[in-house]
N, C-alpha and C positions, 0 to 999 in steps of 0.2 A: 518589462516587468520580470522580476526574478522568478524562477520556478517555484521557490518556497512560498513566495507571496501568492502566486497564482493557485497553488495547491491549498493554501490556507483559506482561500475564498470559497472553496467548494463547500456547500452546505452539507452538514452531517445529519442524515435522517435516521441514524441508528438510535435505538433506545439507550438510556443511560446504562442499563445492565450490559449492553453489548459493546461498550466503549472501553475496552482494555488498553487500546493503543490509540494515539492520535490519528485521525483520518489522513492527514497529510503524509504521515509516515507510511501508512498502508498503501496509499496511492503511489508514493515514490517507489516503494518496493515492487509494486505491480508493474510500474512503468519500466524499471530497470530489468525486471525478469522478462518482460515482453521483448525488450531490446536484445536480450540474450537468448531469444528463441524458446523461452519457457511459455508454453501455451495452455497448460492445464493446472488445476489446483495441485496435483501431485508433483508435477515438475517445479512448481513455484515453491512448494514446501520443502523439498529436498535440501536446498542450500541453507535453509533457515533452521533446520533441525538441531544444529550444533549451537545455536544462540541461547 
């Protein structure tokens, strides 16, 4: 199974108000950040500030 399909199957429990970005995108960014040794919210947010 492709990673995108696997991430798309994860149920999104967020309220509609909290859904600015697709859950599969957030999960993919968290996985990539974890693989890059970013272990906290601050470290995760630093590379994304320029987007």
